[in-house]
N, C-alpha and C positions, 0 to 999 in steps of 0.2 A: 128688426126695425131699429132697436137701440144702437146696434152696431153701425148701421148706415148713418144715423144721426151723429154719432161720435166721429165717424170718418169725415162727414161733411164739416163739422165744427173744427176738427183738426186742420183740414184743408184751408178753411177760411182763416184760421189763426196763423198758419204758416205763410199764406199769401200776404196777409196784412203785415207780418213781420218783414217779409221781403220788400214790400212797397215802402214801409217806413225806413228800412235800411238804405234803400236807394235814394230816398228823399234827403237823407243826411250825408250822402256821399259827395265829397267835394268834386269828384270827377263827373257827377251827374248834373252839370250845369246846362241850362236851356236858354242861354242868353248871356248878357254881360251885366255885371252889377246886380241891380234889382229888377232888370228887364227880362222879358222872355220873347223868343222869336214870335213874330206875328202881331205884336202890339202896334197900335196906332201911334202917331206922334204925340197926341194928347196923353195917352196912357203912359208913354215913356217919360214925358215931362212930369206927370204925377208920381210915377214910381221913383224917379230920381230927384224929386223936389228936396230942397230948394236949389240944388246945384244946376239942374238942366234948364235950358232955355230953348224955346221953339224959335227957329230962325225966320225972320220976315222974308228974306230972300234965300231960299234953299240953295245949297251948293250942288251943282250938276256934276254927277259922276258918270262914268261909262255905263253903269248898269242901274242907276237910280238916282235918288235925291238925298242929300244930307240935309235933314230937316230939323234935327235937334242936336245941340252941342253942350258939352260940359268943358269949360276951360280950366286950366291949371290944376289938374288932378295930380296930387303928389304920390309918386310911386318910388319908393326908396328915397334917394336924394334928388331925383329928377322930376320935372313937371311935364305932364302930357295933356294934350287936348283930345277929347273924345268926340267923334262925329258919328251919329246914329243914322244909318242909311235905310231908306224905305223904297220899295218898288213904286214906280210912278203911277200905275193904274190902281192898285188896291191900297196903297199907302200902308203897307205892313212892314214892320222891322225885319230886315234880313241880314244886316251886317253892322258891326261896330268897328270903327278904326280908331286906334289910339296912336297919336303921333307925338314923338318927343319934340319939345319946343326947341331944343338945341339943333341947329342946322349947319353950323360952321366948323365945329371941332370934331374931326374924324376920330382922333384917339379917345376923346371923351365919349363919343357915341359907341365906339368899339367896347369900351368898359361898361357902358349902359346896357348894350346888347348882352354881354356876358353876365351882368347882374340879373337882368330879366330872365335869361335862360336858366340861371340857378334858381331864382324864385319860382318860376313856373314849373321847373322839375321837382322842387320840393313840394309844391302844391298838387301837381297832377301826375307825378311819376316821370319816368324817362320819356323823351320825345319819341313819337312814332316815326319821324323822318328827320334827317339832318343833311344839309347840303353845305359843304365847306364850313366857313365860319360866319356865314351871313344869312342863313335860312334854317329855321327849325319849326317843325309842326308837332302839335299834340292833337291826335284825333280821339276825342272823347265820345261817349254814346250819343250825345245830342248837340255838341258844339265842337268845332275844329278851331284851334288857335294857331295862328301863323305869326311867328316872330321873324322880322327881317331887319337887317342893317343894310340899307341902300347907300352905296358910297360911289360917287363919281369924282375922282380927284380933281380939285380945282373948281368944282361946280356945286356939289351938294353932298351932304351926309345926313342921313335921317334914320332913326329907329322907329319902326312901325309894328304895332301888334294888331292883327285882324282877327276878330271873332266872327264866325259864320256858323249857321246850322249845318251839322254834318250831312243831313239829307240833301242840302243844296249842292254839295260837292258830289255826292253819289249820283244825283240826278244829272248833273252836268256831264258826267262821264258814262252815263248809261248806254249811249250809242257808240262808244269807242270800240 
């Protein structure tokens, strides 16, 4: 009887240690910033207060609505705007887009892309996927981070970081 009790206590202690270890792991993020996937717009505004604002006129995206924004987030020496996307029916957070404010200088944005790639690699380890010099992914247990430098000469240059729950990407590909 004592042996079983000791075994159960050891199991509980070991599981608690694993859970605590995972909670402090920077790769174990479940959202962006102070948010977590599945939050409502009001919960996101509260979590990111005072920087976040709920939009009176949500931005329409292909797969949902941009209902909360944070402007002028300083990352390194560049400014980014964050848009928090929610599905239209349940209004739950499912994606965060960070867009570099700079849209005209391609060489500046190439440097910004390289800097962000370095910073994300330092924080989350080597990327899970790289495509030439314009697309990099980090697939973490709960969140996938997609870093892109979109450049169409003479038209636009933009650096975008997209945070999505890893499960949404797995679900999208389940029938392939």
